[in-house]
C-alpha positions as MATLAB code, in Angstrom:
seq = 'MTLADNGLRQGGIGDVSDTGVTIRDVYGMNTIARTEILRITNRVQTGTKRAPWYVGVPVTSLILGGLATVIVGAVQKDGDVKRAGWMTLGIGTMIGIATGPMDYPRPTFEDRLVYVRP';
ca = [
       0.037    0.032   -0.046;
       1.606    3.373   -1.032;
       0.299    6.300    1.139;
       0.060   10.004    0.146;
       3.068   10.816    2.180;
       5.079    8.310   -0.252;
       5.126    5.778    2.734;
       4.764    2.176    2.139;
       2.642    0.000    4.426;
       2.783   -4.033    4.041;
       0.283   -6.334    5.337;
      -3.015   -8.415    5.102;
      -6.205   -6.446    4.350;
      -8.581   -7.092    7.057;
     -11.439   -4.935    6.441;
     -12.473   -2.292    3.612;
     -15.094    0.334    4.150;
     -15.912    3.598    2.515;
     -13.885    5.696    4.966;
     -10.876    3.373    5.453;
      -8.801    0.322    4.935;
      -7.812   -1.912    8.029;
      -4.743   -3.911    7.436;
      -2.920   -6.395    9.794;
       0.635   -5.969    9.885;
       3.587   -6.300   12.292;
       2.141   -3.455   14.361;
      -1.238   -5.057   14.705;
      -4.616   -3.938   13.150;
      -4.301   -0.558   11.882;
      -6.874    1.453   10.054;
      -5.687    3.976    7.413;
      -8.129    6.586    6.055;
      -8.727    6.147    2.427;
      -7.950    9.667    1.482;
      -4.264    8.691    2.548;
      -4.064    5.691    0.401;
      -2.752    6.235   -3.227;
      -2.237    2.753   -4.465;
      -2.893   -0.788   -3.315;
      -0.775   -3.687   -5.056;
      -1.100   -7.461   -4.216;
       2.256   -9.330   -4.421;
       1.657  -12.650   -6.077;
       4.133  -15.391   -6.515;
       4.640  -15.916  -10.355;
       7.028  -18.961  -10.222;
      10.534  -19.871   -9.149;
      14.123  -19.486  -10.540;
      17.154  -21.237  -10.338;
      20.863  -20.159  -10.932;
      21.883  -19.759  -14.421;
      23.231  -22.933  -16.069;
      26.709  -21.388  -16.514;
      27.427  -21.499  -12.741;
      28.221  -25.094  -13.114;
      30.764  -24.632  -15.975;
      33.884  -23.978  -13.665;
      33.182  -27.223  -11.606;
      32.431  -29.262  -14.695;
      35.769  -28.005  -16.158;
      37.457  -28.986  -13.167;
      36.231  -32.502  -13.270;
      36.833  -32.986  -16.942;
      40.411  -31.657  -16.607;
      41.049  -33.860  -13.726;
      39.763  -36.939  -15.508;
      41.935  -35.894  -18.567;
      45.112  -35.418  -16.234;
      44.501  -38.982  -14.912;
      44.348  -40.334  -18.364;
      47.276  -38.530  -19.589;
      49.463  -39.617  -16.462;
      48.398  -43.380  -16.769;
      49.301  -43.126  -20.600;
      52.678  -41.668  -19.923;
      53.255  -43.777  -16.827;
      53.972  -40.717  -14.581;
      52.903  -41.092  -11.097;
      52.881  -37.530  -10.191;
      50.620  -36.415  -13.067;
      48.197  -39.075  -12.236;
      48.208  -38.216   -8.562;
      47.594  -34.513   -9.481;
      44.794  -35.548  -11.967;
      43.044  -37.598   -9.209;
      43.528  -34.662   -6.637;
      41.849  -32.313   -9.358;
      39.143  -34.755   -9.965;
      38.353  -35.314   -6.245;
      38.393  -31.549   -5.530;
      36.035  -30.849   -8.543;
      33.917  -33.599   -7.416;
      33.713  -32.442   -3.801;
      32.952  -28.933   -4.760;
      30.034  -30.061   -7.054;
      28.604  -32.210   -4.395;
      28.844  -29.429   -1.894;
      27.443  -26.610   -4.201;
      24.724  -28.515   -5.785;
      22.220  -28.514   -3.102;
      22.810  -24.877   -2.453;
      20.950  -23.767   -5.554;
      17.453  -24.028   -4.092;
      14.580  -22.600   -6.314;
      13.991  -18.977   -5.389;
      10.565  -17.770   -5.771;
       9.850  -14.884   -8.115;
       7.047  -12.332   -7.444;
       5.119   -9.789   -9.321;
       3.194   -6.853   -7.945;
      -0.396   -6.666   -9.404;
      -2.380   -3.262   -9.116;
      -5.537   -3.352   -7.035;
      -6.575   -0.038   -6.407;
      -5.588    3.319   -7.631;
      -6.932    6.522   -6.069;
      -8.958    8.584   -8.723;
];
């Protein structure tokens, strides 16, 4: 709810009359005169969104790079390269497992206009 003094009030609408609107907010039940109200909007959840797909590209690169290093180390019979490849593969996998569940769906909202003072 946008008020005449550019103030904002948020809460559930309790009662509407010709003289005022009663809202339920953190301060309790409050009646606001209709002459003070400029606009009332209703916030509606429109869906959810996740992080962009390209967030996983560095982790995938780390895993594939480690796997390629392990293969090169095995072909060259170089233990140090193979060990570094396994460490890189392990670190990439652990980071992927740790950060995967952190990307929970976030709600998206839209404000829909309900009332505008004439």
